[in-house]
PDB file of N, CA, C, O and CB in Angstrom:
ATOM      1  N   MET A   1     164.993 121.692  68.281  1.00  0.00           N
ATOM      2  CA  MET A   1     164.825 123.080  68.693  1.00  0.00           C
ATOM      3  C   MET A   1     165.264 123.937  67.520  1.00  0.00           C
ATOM      4  O   MET A   1     166.429 123.904  67.121  1.00  0.00           O
ATOM      5  CB  MET A   1     165.646 123.414  70.001  1.00  0.00           C
ATOM      6  N   GLY A   2     164.344 124.697  66.972  1.00  0.00           N
ATOM      7  CA  GLY A   2     164.637 125.456  65.783  1.00  0.00           C
ATOM      8  C   GLY A   2     164.932 126.920  66.008  1.00  0.00           C
ATOM      9  O   GLY A   2     165.063 127.664  65.036  1.00  0.00           O
ATOM     10  N   GLY A   3     165.040 127.358  67.217  1.00  0.00           N
ATOM     11  CA  GLY A   3     165.312 128.769  67.467  1.00  0.00           C
ATOM     12  C   GLY A   3     165.676 128.996  68.912  1.00  0.00           C
ATOM     13  O   GLY A   3     165.989 128.061  69.649  1.00  0.00           O
ATOM     14  N   ALA A   4     165.630 130.243  69.302  1.00  0.00           N
ATOM     15  CA  ALA A   4     165.950 130.593  70.678  1.00  0.00           C
ATOM     16  C   ALA A   4     164.862 130.078  71.619  1.00  0.00           C
ATOM     17  O   ALA A   4     163.675 130.219  71.327  1.00  0.00           O
ATOM     18  CB  ALA A   4     166.116 132.118  70.825  1.00  0.00           C
ATOM     19  N   PRO A   5     165.259 129.481  72.746  1.00  0.00           N
ATOM     20  CA  PRO A   5     164.251 129.018  73.705  1.00  0.00           C
ATOM     21  C   PRO A   5     163.488 130.201  74.288  1.00  0.00           C
ATOM     22  O   PRO A   5     164.080 131.219  74.645  1.00  0.00           O
ATOM     23  CB  PRO A   5     164.910 128.201  74.836  1.00  0.00           C
ATOM     24  N   ILE A   6     162.182 130.059  74.379  1.00  0.00           N
ATOM     25  CA  ILE A   6     161.360 131.167  74.867  1.00  0.00           C
ATOM     26  C   ILE A   6     160.656 130.856  76.182  1.00  0.00           C
ATOM     27  O   ILE A   6     160.105 131.762  76.806  1.00  0.00           O
ATOM     28  CB  ILE A   6     160.335 131.535  73.830  1.00  0.00           C
ATOM     29  N   GLY A   7     160.660 129.612  76.615  1.00  0.00           N
ATOM     30  CA  GLY A   7     160.056 129.290  77.898  1.00  0.00           C
ATOM     31  C   GLY A   7     158.825 128.425  77.787  1.00  0.00           C
ATOM     32  O   GLY A   7     158.481 127.927  76.715  1.00  0.00           O
ATOM     33  N   LEU A   8     158.174 128.258  78.911  1.00  0.00           N
ATOM     34  CA  LEU A   8     156.983 127.420  78.992  1.00  0.00           C
ATOM     35  C   LEU A   8     155.780 128.096  78.355  1.00  0.00           C
ATOM     36  O   LEU A   8     155.717 129.320  78.244  1.00  0.00           O
ATOM     37  CB  LEU A   8     156.677 127.079  80.440  1.00  0.00           C
ATOM     38  N   ASP A   9     154.836 127.275  77.943  1.00  0.00           N
ATOM     39  CA  ASP A   9     153.560 127.771  77.426  1.00  0.00           C
ATOM     40  C   ASP A   9     152.620 127.898  78.635  1.00  0.00           C
ATOM     41  O   ASP A   9     151.835 126.998  78.931  1.00  0.00           O
ATOM     42  CB  ASP A   9     152.955 126.803  76.303  1.00  0.00           C
ATOM     43  N   TRP A  10     152.724 129.038  79.318  1.00  0.00           N
ATOM     44  CA  TRP A  10     152.004 129.229  80.575  1.00  0.00           C
ATOM     45  C   TRP A  10     150.491 129.088  80.443  1.00  0.00           C
ATOM     46  O   TRP A  10     149.877 128.522  81.347  1.00  0.00           O
ATOM     47  CB  TRP A  10     152.324 130.578  81.132  1.00  0.00           C
ATOM     48  N   PRO A  11     149.851 129.564  79.380  1.00  0.00           N
ATOM     49  CA  PRO A  11     148.400 129.345  79.285  1.00  0.00           C
ATOM     50  C   PRO A  11     148.013 127.867  79.291  1.00  0.00           C
ATOM     51  O   PRO A  11     146.906 127.520  79.703  1.00  0.00           O
ATOM     52  CB  PRO A  11     147.868 129.994  78.027  1.00  0.00           C
ATOM     53  N   ALA A  12     148.903 127.006  78.842  1.00  0.00           N
ATOM     54  CA  ALA A  12     148.634 125.571  78.879  1.00  0.00           C
ATOM     55  C   ALA A  12     148.907 124.986  80.263  1.00  0.00           C
ATOM     56  O   ALA A  12     148.320 123.968  80.631  1.00  0.00           O
ATOM     57  CB  ALA A  12     149.476 124.850  77.832  1.00  0.00           C
ATOM     58  N   ILE A  13     149.782 125.613  81.021  1.00  0.00           N
ATOM     59  CA  ILE A  13     150.178 125.088  82.327  1.00  0.00           C
ATOM     60  C   ILE A  13     149.189 125.473  83.432  1.00  0.00           C
ATOM     61  O   ILE A  13     148.946 124.683  84.345  1.00  0.00           O
ATOM     62  CB  ILE A  13     151.568 125.588  82.685  1.00  0.00           C
ATOM     63  N   TYR A  14     148.628 126.658  83.359  1.00  0.00           N
ATOM     64  CA  TYR A  14     147.739 127.118  84.437  1.00  0.00           C
ATOM     65  C   TYR A  14     146.580 126.163  84.735  1.00  0.00           C
ATOM     66  O   TYR A  14     146.304 125.920  85.910  1.00  0.00           O
ATOM     67  CB  TYR A  14     147.182 128.470  84.083  1.00  0.00           C
ATOM     68  N   PRO A  15     145.889 125.611  83.736  1.00  0.00           N
ATOM     69  CA  PRO A  15     144.814 124.657  84.080  1.00  0.00           C
ATOM     70  C   PRO A  15     145.338 123.422  84.813  1.00  0.00           C
ATOM     71  O   PRO A  15     144.666 122.891  85.698  1.00  0.00           O
ATOM     72  CB  PRO A  15     144.079 124.219  82.814  1.00  0.00           C
ATOM     73  N   LEU A  16     146.525 122.970  84.449  1.00  0.00           N
ATOM     74  CA  LEU A  16     147.110 121.818  85.145  1.00  0.00           C
ATOM     75  C   LEU A  16     147.469 122.173  86.580  1.00  0.00           C
ATOM     76  O   LEU A  16     147.278 121.370  87.494  1.00  0.00           O
ATOM     77  CB  LEU A  16     148.358 121.315  84.402  1.00  0.00           C
ATOM     78  N   MET A  17     147.990 123.381  86.773  1.00  0.00           N
ATOM     79  CA  MET A  17     148.351 123.819  88.117  1.00  0.00           C
ATOM     80  C   MET A  17     147.121 123.919  89.011  1.00  0.00           C
ATOM     81  O   MET A  17     147.189 123.599  90.198  1.00  0.00           O
ATOM     82  CB  MET A  17     149.072 125.166  88.061  1.00  0.00           C
ATOM     83  N   GLU A  18     146.014 124.355  88.459  1.00  0.00           N
ATOM     84  CA  GLU A  18     144.803 124.523  89.260  1.00  0.00           C
ATOM     85  C   GLU A  18     144.258 123.194  89.760  1.00  0.00           C
ATOM     86  O   GLU A  18     143.549 123.155  90.765  1.00  0.00           O
ATOM     87  CB  GLU A  18     143.740 125.238  88.454  1.00  0.00           C
ATOM     88  N   ARG A  19     144.582 122.103  89.069  1.00  0.00           N
ATOM     89  CA  ARG A  19     144.126 120.786  89.492  1.00  0.00           C
ATOM     90  C   ARG A  19     144.981 120.208  90.616  1.00  0.00           C
ATOM     91  O   ARG A  19     144.599 119.218  91.240  1.00  0.00           O
ATOM     92  CB  ARG A  19     144.124 119.839  88.314  1.00  0.00           C
ATOM     93  N   GLN A  20     146.136 120.821  90.878  1.00  0.00           N
ATOM     94  CA  GLN A  20     147.028 120.327  91.930  1.00  0.00           C
ATOM     95  C   GLN A  20     146.457 120.691  93.298  1.00  0.00           C
ATOM     96  O   GLN A  20     145.830 121.735  93.479  1.00  0.00           O
ATOM     97  CB  GLN A  20     148.461 120.911  91.764  1.00  0.00           C
ATOM     98  N   LYS A  21     146.689 119.816  94.229  1.00  0.00           N
ATOM     99  CA  LYS A  21     146.198 120.029  95.594  1.00  0.00           C
ATOM    100  C   LYS A  21     147.215 120.807  96.446  1.00  0.00           C
ATOM    101  O   LYS A  21     146.905 121.242  97.555  1.00  0.00           O
ATOM    102  CB  LYS A  21     145.882 118.678  96.257  1.00  0.00           C
ATOM    103  N   SER A  22     148.434 120.973  95.907  1.00  0.00           N
ATOM    104  CA  SER A  22     149.482 121.637  96.676  1.00  0.00           C
ATOM    105  C   SER A  22     149.348 123.156  96.600  1.00  0.00           C
ATOM    106  O   SER A  22     148.463 123.691  95.933  1.00  0.00           O
ATOM    107  CB  SER A  22     150.860 121.206  96.175  1.00  0.00           C
ATOM    108  N   ASP A  23     150.247 123.824  97.298  1.00  0.00           N
ATOM    109  CA  ASP A  23     150.278 125.286  97.336  1.00  0.00           C
ATOM    110  C   ASP A  23     150.557 125.825  95.934  1.00  0.00           C
ATOM    111  O   ASP A  23     151.623 125.576  95.371  1.00  0.00           O
ATOM    112  CB  ASP A  23     151.352 125.794  98.343  1.00  0.00           C
ATOM    113  N   TRP A  24     149.606 126.558  95.376  1.00  0.00           N
ATOM    114  CA  TRP A  24     149.704 127.074  94.013  1.00  0.00           C
ATOM    115  C   TRP A  24     150.905 127.992  93.861  1.00  0.00           C
ATOM    116  O   TRP A  24     151.623 127.900  92.865  1.00  0.00           O
ATOM    117  CB  TRP A  24     148.426 127.817  93.630  1.00  0.00           C
ATOM    118  N   GLU A  25     151.140 128.869  94.816  1.00  0.00           N
ATOM    119  CA  GLU A  25     152.249 129.816  94.715  1.00  0.00           C
ATOM    120  C   GLU A  25     153.592 129.095  94.750  1.00  0.00           C
ATOM    121  O   GLU A  25     154.509 129.452  94.010  1.00  0.00           O
ATOM    122  CB  GLU A  25     152.176 130.845  95.845  1.00  0.00           C
ATOM    123  N   GLU A  26     153.711 128.101  95.592  1.00  0.00           N
ATOM    124  CA  GLU A  26     154.951 127.322  95.664  1.00  0.00           C
ATOM    125  C   GLU A  26     155.204 126.579  94.354  1.00  0.00           C
ATOM    126  O   GLU A  26     156.334 126.540  93.868  1.00  0.00           O
ATOM    127  CB  GLU A  26     154.892 126.325  96.836  1.00  0.00           C
ATOM    128  N   LEU A  27     154.163 125.996  93.790  1.00  0.00           N
ATOM    129  CA  LEU A  27     154.285 125.291  92.511  1.00  0.00           C
ATOM    130  C   LEU A  27     154.677 126.260  91.395  1.00  0.00           C
ATOM    131  O   LEU A  27     155.526 125.937  90.564  1.00  0.00           O
ATOM    132  CB  LEU A  27     152.961 124.581  92.159  1.00  0.00           C
ATOM    133  N   HIS A  28     154.072 127.429  91.374  1.00  0.00           N
ATOM    134  CA  HIS A  28     154.371 128.443  90.374  1.00  0.00           C
ATOM    135  C   HIS A  28     155.832 128.878  90.471  1.00  0.00           C
ATOM    136  O   HIS A  28     156.520 128.983  89.456  1.00  0.00           O
ATOM    137  CB  HIS A  28     153.439 129.653  90.542  1.00  0.00           C
ATOM    138  N   ASP A  29     156.297 129.128  91.678  1.00  0.00           N
ATOM    139  CA  ASP A  29     157.695 129.521  91.884  1.00  0.00           C
ATOM    140  C   ASP A  29     158.654 128.427  91.410  1.00  0.00           C
ATOM    141  O   ASP A  29     159.670 128.716  90.777  1.00  0.00           O
ATOM    142  CB  ASP A  29     157.947 129.835  93.368  1.00  0.00           C
ATOM    143  N   ALA A  30     158.325 127.173  91.720  1.00  0.00           N
ATOM    144  CA  ALA A  30     159.178 126.057  91.313  1.00  0.00           C
ATOM    145  C   ALA A  30     159.232 125.933  89.791  1.00  0.00           C
ATOM    146  O   ALA A  30     160.300 125.700  89.224  1.00  0.00           O
ATOM    147  CB  ALA A  30     158.672 124.746  91.932  1.00  0.00           C
ATOM    148  N   LEU A  31     158.096 126.086  89.135  1.00  0.00           N
ATOM    149  CA  LEU A  31     158.061 126.020  87.673  1.00  0.00           C
ATOM    150  C   LEU A  31     158.845 127.166  87.042  1.00  0.00           C
ATOM    151  O   LEU A  31     159.528 126.974  86.036  1.00  0.00           O
ATOM    152  CB  LEU A  31     156.617 126.043  87.177  1.00  0.00           C
ATOM    153  N   MET A  32     158.748 128.348  87.625  1.00  0.00           N
ATOM    154  CA  MET A  32     159.503 129.487  87.095  1.00  0.00           C
ATOM    155  C   MET A  32     161.004 129.238  87.211  1.00  0.00           C
ATOM    156  O   MET A  32     161.760 129.560  86.295  1.00  0.00           O
ATOM    157  CB  MET A  32     159.121 130.783  87.835  1.00  0.00           C
ATOM    158  N   LEU A  33     161.435 128.668  88.333  1.00  0.00           N
ATOM    159  CA  LEU A  33     162.848 128.357  88.523  1.00  0.00           C
ATOM    160  C   LEU A  33     163.303 127.302  87.517  1.00  0.00           C
ATOM    161  O   LEU A  33     164.371 127.435  86.919  1.00  0.00           O
ATOM    162  CB  LEU A  33     163.106 127.872  89.962  1.00  0.00           C
ATOM    163  N   MET A  34     162.504 126.259  87.328  1.00  0.00           N
ATOM    164  CA  MET A  34     162.860 125.214  86.360  1.00  0.00           C
ATOM    165  C   MET A  34     162.912 125.774  84.941  1.00  0.00           C
ATOM    166  O   MET A  34     163.799 125.424  84.162  1.00  0.00           O
ATOM    167  CB  MET A  34     161.854 124.053  86.429  1.00  0.00           C
ATOM    168  N   GLU A  35     161.963 126.642  84.612  1.00  0.00           N
ATOM    169  CA  GLU A  35     161.936 127.259  83.291  1.00  0.00           C
ATOM    170  C   GLU A  35     163.200 128.080  83.054  1.00  0.00           C
ATOM    171  O   GLU A  35     163.827 127.955  82.002  1.00  0.00           O
ATOM    172  CB  GLU A  35     160.690 128.142  83.135  1.00  0.00           C
ATOM    173  N   GLN A  36     163.576 128.906  84.002  1.00  0.00           N
ATOM    174  CA  GLN A  36     164.755 129.755  83.869  1.00  0.00           C
ATOM    175  C   GLN A  36     166.021 128.922  83.739  1.00  0.00           C
ATOM    176  O   GLN A  36     166.880 129.218  82.908  1.00  0.00           O
ATOM    177  CB  GLN A  36     164.870 130.696  85.063  1.00  0.00           C
ATOM    178  N   THR A  37     166.138 127.881  84.559  1.00  0.00           N
ATOM    179  CA  THR A  37     167.319 127.011  84.506  1.00  0.00           C
ATOM    180  C   THR A  37     167.390 126.280  83.167  1.00  0.00           C
ATOM    181  O   THR A  37     168.468 126.145  82.590  1.00  0.00           O
ATOM    182  CB  THR A  37     167.296 125.994  85.668  1.00  0.00           C
ATOM    183  N   ALA A  38     166.256 125.812  82.678  1.00  0.00           N
ATOM    184  CA  ALA A  38     166.237 125.112  81.385  1.00  0.00           C
ATOM    185  C   ALA A  38     166.647 126.053  80.255  1.00  0.00           C
ATOM    186  O   ALA A  38     167.426 125.663  79.385  1.00  0.00           O
ATOM    187  CB  ALA A  38     164.835 124.528  81.104  1.00  0.00           C
ATOM    188  N   ILE A  39     166.141 127.276  80.253  1.00  0.00           N
ATOM    189  CA  ILE A  39     166.494 128.242  79.209  1.00  0.00           C
ATOM    190  C   ILE A  39     167.989 128.541  79.254  1.00  0.00           C
ATOM    191  O   ILE A  39     168.643 128.574  78.212  1.00  0.00           O
ATOM    192  CB  ILE A  39     165.678 129.548  79.370  1.00  0.00           C
ATOM    193  N   GLU A  40     168.532 128.758  80.442  1.00  0.00           N
ATOM    194  CA  GLU A  40     169.963 129.033  80.569  1.00  0.00           C
ATOM    195  C   GLU A  40     170.792 127.864  80.049  1.00  0.00           C
ATOM    196  O   GLU A  40     171.791 128.067  79.358  1.00  0.00           O
ATOM    197  CB  GLU A  40     170.325 129.326  82.029  1.00  0.00           C
ATOM    198  N   THR A  41     170.382 126.645  80.379  1.00  0.00           N
ATOM    199  CA  THR A  41     171.108 125.456  79.929  1.00  0.00           C
ATOM    200  C   THR A  41     171.017 125.305  78.416  1.00  0.00           C
ATOM    201  O   THR A  41     172.021 125.011  77.767  1.00  0.00           O
ATOM    202  CB  THR A  41     170.561 124.200  80.618  1.00  0.00           C
ATOM    203  N   MET A  42     169.845 125.499  77.849  1.00  0.00           N
ATOM    204  CA  MET A  42     169.694 125.391  76.393  1.00  0.00           C
ATOM    205  C   MET A  42     170.536 126.437  75.682  1.00  0.00           C
ATOM    206  O   MET A  42     171.148 126.139  74.656  1.00  0.00           O
ATOM    207  CB  MET A  42     168.220 125.541  75.990  1.00  0.00           C
ATOM    208  N   ARG A  43     170.578 127.636  76.198  1.00  0.00           N
ATOM    209  CA  ARG A  43     171.405 128.677  75.590  1.00  0.00           C
ATOM    210  C   ARG A  43     172.879 128.345  75.685  1.00  0.00           C
ATOM    211  O   ARG A  43     173.640 128.611  74.755  1.00  0.00           O
ATOM    212  CB  ARG A  43     171.138 130.017  76.247  1.00  0.00           C
ATOM    213  N   GLU A  44     173.291 127.759  76.813  1.00  0.00           N
ATOM    214  CA  GLU A  44     174.687 127.400  77.011  1.00  0.00           C
ATOM    215  C   GLU A  44     175.150 126.361  75.990  1.00  0.00           C
ATOM    216  O   GLU A  44     176.269 126.440  75.482  1.00  0.00           O
ATOM    217  CB  GLU A  44     174.896 126.874  78.423  1.00  0.00           C
ATOM    218  N   PHE A  45     174.289 125.390  75.693  1.00  0.00           N
ATOM    219  CA  PHE A  45     174.668 124.304  74.806  1.00  0.00           C
ATOM    220  C   PHE A  45     174.194 124.489  73.363  1.00  0.00           C
ATOM    221  O   PHE A  45     174.427 123.620  72.523  1.00  0.00           O
ATOM    222  CB  PHE A  45     174.131 123.025  75.342  1.00  0.00           C
ATOM    223  N   ALA A  46     173.545 125.588  73.073  1.00  0.00           N
ATOM    224  CA  ALA A  46     173.077 125.845  71.707  1.00  0.00           C
ATOM    225  C   ALA A  46     174.258 126.089  70.782  1.00  0.00           C
ATOM    226  O   ALA A  46     175.278 126.639  71.196  1.00  0.00           O
ATOM    227  CB  ALA A  46     172.119 127.051  71.676  1.00  0.00           C
ATOM    228  N   PRO A  47     174.117 125.677  69.524  1.00  0.00           N
ATOM    229  CA  PRO A  47     175.191 125.963  68.563  1.00  0.00           C
ATOM    230  C   PRO A  47     175.434 127.466  68.487  1.00  0.00           C
ATOM    231  O   PRO A  47     174.494 128.261  68.470  1.00  0.00           O
ATOM    232  CB  PRO A  47     174.839 125.402  67.157  1.00  0.00           C
ATOM    233  N   LYS A  48     176.693 127.838  68.443  1.00  0.00           N
ATOM    234  CA  LYS A  48     177.055 129.247  68.371  1.00  0.00           C
ATOM    235  C   LYS A  48     177.023 129.714  66.927  1.00  0.00           C
ATOM    236  O   LYS A  48     177.469 129.003  66.026  1.00  0.00           O
ATOM    237  CB  LYS A  48     178.444 129.489  68.986  1.00  0.00           C
ATOM    238  N   ARG A  49     176.498 130.901  66.711  1.00  0.00           N
ATOM    239  CA  ARG A  49     176.489 131.496  65.369  1.00  0.00           C
ATOM    240  C   ARG A  49     177.871 132.037  65.055  1.00  0.00           C
ATOM    241  O   ARG A  49     178.575 132.539  65.932  1.00  0.00           O
ATOM    242  CB  ARG A  49     175.424 132.625  65.259  1.00  0.00           C
ATOM    243  N   GLU A  50     178.240 131.927  63.814  1.00  0.00           N
ATOM    244  CA  GLU A  50     179.532 132.465  63.399  1.00  0.00           C
ATOM    245  C   GLU A  50     179.522 133.970  63.542  1.00  0.00           C
ATOM    246  O   GLU A  50     178.525 134.618  63.226  1.00  0.00           O
ATOM    247  CB  GLU A  50     179.861 132.062  61.950  1.00  0.00           C
ATOM    248  N   GLY A  51     180.627 134.535  64.016  1.00  0.00           N
ATOM    249  CA  GLY A  51     180.738 135.977  64.169  1.00  0.00           C
ATOM    250  C   GLY A  51     180.144 136.513  65.456  1.00  0.00           C
ATOM    251  O   GLY A  51     180.090 137.726  65.660  1.00  0.00           O
ATOM    252  N   LYS A  52     179.693 135.611  66.335  1.00  0.00           N
ATOM    253  CA  LYS A  52     179.091 136.088  67.591  1.00  0.00           C
ATOM    254  C   LYS A  52     179.764 135.465  68.760  1.00  0.00           C
ATOM    255  O   LYS A  52     179.398 135.743  69.903  1.00  0.00           O
ATOM    256  CB  LYS A  52     177.605 135.793  67.640  1.00  0.00           C
TER     257      LYS A  52
END
């Protein structure tokens, strides 16, 4: 990881989501939650910059 985490590449995910047989809105909500949790975790464990 060479920088600040920015999240999922949603344009790449939408075609995969459309192929799912499950509830699209439920899947979207779940992915958003996983994305947010992953970003928070990566930020928590990222090396700290000096002076910050």
